[in-house]
N, C-alpha and C positions, 0 to 999 in steps of 0.2 A: 750954370747948371749942376749941380748933382751927380754925376752920375753911377747907377747903381753895379755895384763889383760884385764878381761870382770867385767866388775863390773856387781852382784845381789843382792837386783835389778833394774833394770834399768828404764830410761823413754822410749826405742825401742827396749825391747826385744825381740817380733816379728823377729826381723831383726838379731841380732848378733844368736838366737839358731839356727834362721838357716845355720849360718856361724860354728858353732860348729858342728852340727848336719855333714856337709861336710866334718870337717876336722876330723870327727871319722872316716868317711866314707874311707877316705884319711891316715890312719890307724897313727892320730896323737897320742900321747901322753899329757894327762893335767892333772894339779888339782884341787878340786875342792870341795864342802862341801858339809854333806850330815847329817842327822839328826842323828848319831852319832861322828864325826872325819872327817878332811877332808881328801879326797879322792885322792890317784893315779892311773891313770886309762887310758883308751882307748879301741879299739874294742876287745871282748873278740875272736872274731873268727881270729884274725891276731896270729901268730907266732910269726911278728917278733916284734907287740909289746907287746906278754907276755917277747921275750927277750931283750928286750930295757926295761922293768918296774923291773924283775931282776936285770941288770946292774946298773939303778938307784938308786935301793933301797939297791943296795950290800947285796943279799939274796940270800940265800942256794937253789940249782935249783929243791930239791926236793918238797918243800912246794910251795901248790896249793893256787892261787888268790883267794881270794874271785869274784862272778860273781852278776852284779846290771841285773834282766830285769826287763823290763816296762810291761807286757802280762803276763798271764796265758799261750797261748798260743806260747811264747816265751821261756818260760819255757820248755814247751814241747818237742820242739826242741834241747835241750841239755839233756834230759836224755829218760830213755828207761821205763823210770815206776814212774809213781807217786800215792806217797797209799792213801787210805782212808782217815787214821789220821793223812797223812800232807794236805789233802787236807781239814779236818776240820780245820786245825792251819793255812793254807795260806787265807779261809774265814771269820778266826777269826783277823789277826793281822797280813794283807797285807793289803797295803804297811805300813812297820814299822820297827822296828829295833830286825826282827827276821829272823836269817837265819838257812836255813834249809839243809840237807847234804842230798843230790842222786847219784843215780848211773849213773854216765855221758855215755851219746851215745856218739858211735867210731866216731875219727876222732877231738874231740876239741886238740888243738895246749896245746904243754905239757906245763906245768906251771898256768895252771887251773883246770890239774886233778889229784887228790892225787895218791899216791903211792897205795892205794885200790881202784882205781877206781872211785871214789867218788867227786863230785862238789858242794859246796858252792855256796848258791844263795836263795837272797833279792832281794822283791822291795823297793824300799824305798821311804818313805814319805817327801823327801825334797821337795821341791816348785821347785827349778831348774830344778831335775833332776823329778821330775813328768811333770814338763813343756817339756822338752827333750821328754820323751815319746807317750806328747799331740802330740807333733809338727810328726811327724812319726818317729823317730828313730827305729829304726828296730833291730840296732845292739845289741845282750848282752854288758857289758861293765866288763871288770877288776877292781875291784873297792877297792884295798890294802891302808892299811894306808900308809898317806903321809907322811912317815918320814925313814932314815936310818934302814934297819935292826937291831933290838937289841934296837935301842933306842926310848923312850915312842912317844904316836900318838899322835897329836894336835888337838885342837877344835876352832882356833882361823888364821885368815887371819895371825897373827901377829906374831905368832907363827911359822908358817913355817917355815924349812932350807931353809936360803936363796939361798943356792948354788943351792937346789934345784928348785927351781923359778927358775931358770934360765938352766936351763940344759931341763925342760919338752917346749915343745910346743908352750902350751897358757897355763892359768889359767881363775878360776875363784874366784873373791873377793868377798864371801858371809859372811865376818866378821865372827863373831863365830855361833858356831855350838848350838845347844840346847842344854842344862844341862843335866847331867845323865852316864851311865854306854855304854861300847860299846855293841853292840847286842846279846842276844841271841842266841846259839847254840845247836838244834835240829839232829838230827839224824835219817832223815828216814828209811834209809835200817836195822836200828835196830828194832828187834822185840821184845817187844814194844818199842816203839819208849823213846832216850834216849838222857837227857839233857847233852851237852857235855862243855858248858860255858854258867853260869848263866849270864844274863844281865839286860836289861831295861826292860823284861818282864817275868814275870814267868808265862807259863803255865798251869791250873786251872790240880787235877789229872786225873779229865774223860778223859781230851786230852794229857796230856803225865804222863800215873803212876808213 
């Protein structure tokens, strides 16, 4: 199957951004650049999408996929509680490469929730994803790294697995992602907050002891 590829940036971005939003709402799966690595994703509210991404990545079913939101209000729809300490991190570092763990609201698809009942969420600072949000995307996105499970994540269009490019519904060619590490992961369900994985962002000790 030949996958349709959208270039980003492009001369008629507004036209294809609307097409992409329609495709996401129709439960399509796609490849896209982020501010850290290339992502594989689709609607985080669709069990069908979560199952398909699990198959594409050949990933163990018990591992949960990270989620991208485009607004604080969208985050509120996914979690039962946003601790004050997490709000401080959000104000300082979102949008950006900081993933925060929250207790998940009931009803989210299997594949997005960990065995402990947590979700991993961030707002991306990449211009493509920012533009999706500005254009009215109302769905959170699964945003796992675009690679077969156990293989390295990739930071450029040319490094993406050709087979993976063929198996998705469409793809965004954004060239190379910015240099740097993966996102920092902070567990906001712990008290005090706990850094699970260090990355591009190192929060000061007054925010994460």
